[in-house]
Every structure is written in C-alpha cells, then in structure tokens.
C-alpha positions as CSV (number, residue, x, y, z in Angstrom):
1,M,0.0,0.0,0.0
2,D,1.5,3.3,-1.0
3,K,1.8,6.2,1.4
4,E,-1.1,8.2,0.0
5,R,-3.5,5.3,0.2
6,L,-2.3,4.6,3.8
7,L,-2.9,8.3,4.7
8,F,-6.4,8.1,3.1
9,K,-7.2,5.0,5.2
10,L,-5.8,6.5,8.4
11,N,-7.9,9.6,7.8
12,W,-11.0,7.5,7.4
13,F,-10.3,5.9,10.8
14,Y,-9.6,9.4,12.2
15,S,-13.0,10.6,11.1
16,F,-14.8,7.4,12.2
17,E,-13.2,7.5,15.7
18,L,-14.0,11.2,16.1
19,N,-17.6,10.2,15.3
20,Q,-17.5,7.5,17.9
21,V,-16.2,9.9,20.6
22,D,-19.2,12.2,20.1
23,L,-21.6,9.3,19.7
24,Y,-20.7,7.7,23.0
25,T,-20.4,11.1,24.8
26,S,-23.9,11.9,23.7
27,Q,-25.2,8.4,24.7
28,S,-23.5,8.9,28.1
29,S,-25.4,12.1,28.7
30,S,-28.7,10.8,27.5
31,T,-28.6,7.4,29.4
32,K,-30.4,7.4,32.7
33,D,-28.6,4.3,34.0
34,D,-25.6,5.6,36.0
35,Y,-23.4,2.5,35.3
36,I,-24.1,2.4,31.5
37,S,-23.7,6.2,31.4
38,L,-20.3,5.9,33.0
39,A,-19.3,3.1,30.6
40,F,-20.2,5.2,27.6
41,E,-18.1,8.0,29.1
42,R,-15.1,5.6,29.5
43,I,-15.6,4.2,26.0
44,A,-15.7,7.8,24.6
45,Y,-12.4,8.5,26.4
46,I,-10.8,5.4,24.9
47,E,-12.1,6.4,21.4
48,Q,-10.5,9.8,21.9
49,Q,-7.2,8.0,22.5
50,H,-7.7,6.3,19.2
51,V,-8.3,9.7,17.5
52,D,-5.1,11.1,19.1
53,N,-3.0,8.1,18.1
54,I,-4.2,8.0,14.6
55,A,-3.7,11.8,14.2
56,D,-0.1,11.3,15.5
57,N,0.5,8.5,12.9
58,I,-0.9,10.7,10.1
59,K,1.4,13.6,11.1
60,E,4.4,11.2,11.4
61,L,3.8,10.1,7.8
62,G,3.8,13.7,6.6
63,G,0.0,14.1,6.3
64,K,-2.6,16.2,8.1
65,P,-5.7,14.8,9.8
66,T,-8.7,15.7,7.7
67,M,-10.5,18.9,8.5
68,L,-13.7,17.4,7.1
69,G,-13.5,14.8,9.9
70,D,-13.0,17.5,12.5
71,M,-16.1,19.4,11.3
72,I,-18.6,16.7,10.3
73,A,-17.8,13.7,12.5
74,P,-18.7,15.4,15.8
75,I,-22.0,16.7,14.4
76,V,-22.9,13.3,13.1
77,G,-21.8,11.6,16.3
78,K,-23.8,13.9,18.5
79,T,-26.9,13.8,16.3
80,V,-26.9,10.0,15.9
81,G,-26.2,9.6,19.6
82,K,-29.2,11.6,20.6
83,I,-31.5,9.9,18.1
84,L,-30.3,6.4,19.2
85,G,-30.8,7.4,22.8
86,L,-34.5,7.8,22.0
87,S,-34.8,4.3,20.7
88,G,-34.2,2.6,24.0
89,I,-31.1,1.1,25.5
90,E,-31.5,-2.3,23.8
91,N,-31.6,-0.8,20.3
92,L,-28.8,1.5,21.3
93,L,-26.6,-1.4,22.3
94,K,-27.4,-3.3,19.2
95,I,-26.4,-0.4,16.9
96,N,-23.2,0.1,18.9
97,I,-22.3,-3.5,18.4
98,L,-22.8,-3.1,14.6
99,L,-20.6,0.0,14.6
100,E,-17.9,-1.7,16.6
101,Q,-18.0,-4.7,14.3
102,K,-17.6,-2.4,11.3
103,A,-14.6,-0.8,12.9
104,M,-13.1,-4.2,13.8
105,Q,-13.4,-5.5,10.2
106,D,-11.9,-2.3,8.8
107,Y,-9.0,-2.4,11.3
108,K,-8.4,-6.1,10.4
109,D,-8.4,-5.3,6.7
110,L,-5.9,-2.5,7.0
111,I,-3.7,-4.4,9.3
112,H,-3.6,-7.3,6.8
113,A,-2.9,-4.9,4.0
114,I,0.1,-3.2,5.6
115,R,1.6,-5.9,7.9
116,G,5.2,-6.4,6.8
117,R,5.0,-3.4,4.4
118,C,4.7,-0.6,6.9
119,D,6.3,0.7,10.2
120,D,5.5,-1.8,13.0
121,K,4.5,1.1,15.2
122,V,1.5,1.8,12.9
123,V,0.5,-1.8,12.9
124,K,0.7,-2.0,16.7
125,I,-1.5,1.1,17.2
126,L,-4.1,-0.3,14.8
127,Q,-4.0,-3.7,16.6
128,S,-4.4,-1.9,20.0
129,N,-7.4,0.0,18.6
130,L,-8.8,-3.3,17.3
131,I,-8.6,-4.9,20.7
132,D,-10.4,-1.9,22.3
133,E,-13.2,-2.1,19.7
134,D,-13.5,-5.8,20.3
135,L,-13.8,-5.2,24.1
136,H,-16.4,-2.5,23.5
137,A,-18.5,-4.8,21.4
138,A,-18.2,-7.6,24.0
139,W,-19.3,-5.2,26.8
140,F,-22.3,-4.0,24.7
141,H,-23.2,-7.7,24.1
142,N,-22.9,-8.5,27.8
143,Q,-25.2,-5.6,28.6
144,L,-27.8,-6.9,26.2
145,L,-27.7,-10.3,27.8
146,E,-28.1,-8.8,31.3
147,L,-31.1,-6.7,30.1
148,K,-32.8,-9.9,28.8
149,E,-32.4,-11.7,32.2
C-alpha cells in the first residue's frame, strides 16, 4: 500500500473514531442508568485516545488529519447519539455492536494490507485499537444479555 493510500485509510479511521467519541459522549449524557452512562463515558475516552494516536500517525507520515472529519464527525456523532438514545437502551446497544464490528473489520483489513510493508508502530497502534473495539462490542453484548435476564 502506498503512502497516499495509507494516509487516506488513516484519515478514514480518524473521522470514524471522532464520530465515535461524540456518539458515546452523547449516549452517556442521555442514558439514565448511571453504570451504563459511565461506561459510555469511558468508551468515549478510549475512542479519543484512538483519535489522538491516529492523528499522530498521520502527522508522522507527513500528512494532516482531515479537516472534514474535524467538522462533520462530531456533528454526526452527537446527532446520531441523541436519536439512538430515544430508541431505547436495547436498540442503542445493538447499533453500537454493529458500529464496533464495522470498525473491527476495517481495522483487520488495514492491518492485513500493511503488515510487513509498513512501520511496525502503525500496525501495533491499529492492533491496539482493534482490541479496544472488540472489548467495547463484547461489553455491549454482555449488557444486552443482562437486560434480557
């Protein structure tokens, strides 16, 4: 994968993760359950770490994090978070699982495409983000199971 394509992909993740920060922040403030609200807050914090790490990678590769992501992703994240909050906690968790699964698949695809052809530091950061996304999806799934009990 050439440098321009890698920067494009990293900027996609940058925008996606920015969206996730605002999505989970919005869900945290609109959820009445204190434990779930705190969990969304923590997940938003972790997603912000992803944003920061990806931005650093983009800069180290000589690129700039997309301004479009900076402007649009937060608006979309907040709006979708509020709308999903109205649909009930069960639907909210199901949608969050789908979003996390999408992120996981995209991370896996990029890791596969660049492993051995790119700086190991970039691969390790992507793998770390993938692990976090997997943990988020598992937590959401466990909450769904608890709600059904």
